[in-house]
C-alpha angles and dihedrals in degrees: 000000000000121000114245111254109216125210109254116224122200099246136112116222110211132183143149137211147195132235095257091060102043096096092060100031093098086073092062093045093048089052090055092045089051095056117129088245129043121237121219090246142349115212127188116195117206134171115266091244090069096057094106096037101067110133117236092241089060099037091052089063094062113116143132086295101043123047134178111213131178138234142187090222120099095190129094092245088085090078088078109009097072094042089054088055095044098041105027095160097045134093107247127203117196123201137173129259099228100063139075109222125221116251093251095045093103099040092050093050090049092048090055089048093055089055092045106029097167098047132090106236126207133181090209128033143171129203122237107232132202128177118249086261092058097255114143112244125223115277092248087069094054094108132102138180090211135033109236097164121025092205089069096058110109121192115229114213102217100087096034136282125213118213118192116214115280093011094126132066116263093248090065090102095047097123095188093052099047092044089054099043106029111009095158101029111072092159090058094047092051090047092055090048090054091049092052089050090047092238117153119225119211137189112243110245093199100056123167117238113287111284116256111252115232108240114248095009096103097065091101114039139151089219092069092045095048100041096041093056094029087240091151089066091048093049094045090053089051092051096046093046092051094049095035093237105170125222087235087073090072102036 
């Protein structure tokens, strides 16, 4: 019986995780390994303190295709930041560590990329909302049935985001700056970096079925922290004030 030879697509899949999810993380990695196409590389970024705590079910998956690398950062930005530094000329797709992705997830994202090679492509988005007077609305209102202004589309990382090479402003890897302005809002930081680079983000029209959540993995999440205290709004204001991004950009 011959082993199936998958088509390889020129993308890096990059993600990060936290200690509470390590025991089930192999499920996410297996779902990426079992895609109907093969990425160039899958990279998992973990904090250095976890180097000796990798479960066997996860460690056994390491190969030429899948690597576990380590970081000094404790924030979620590391899912993309380090891969941008390591693979500056590659297309990078980020995903979350608490989902199992459908087998056509990667191929569909790449298909959309080929049709829109300059755009950032997301399977899930929100829409930055300001009042007519230019006041930033609460994050819970950042939704829209129709796209009036492409600049307001913000990719959400959970279901996968594709970043073409050189699609983000060169300060994207400024650790000191993103830890000061948006320490718990990597999606907002990456959105601002795309705006400053004049890169449009679009919602994929050919999305795979919603990924399957891994039971018990959502107990600790930034989403609950940020939405509950409206910290996304606070951090977005900090970013836009620093870079002098005007409300008119999104109206």
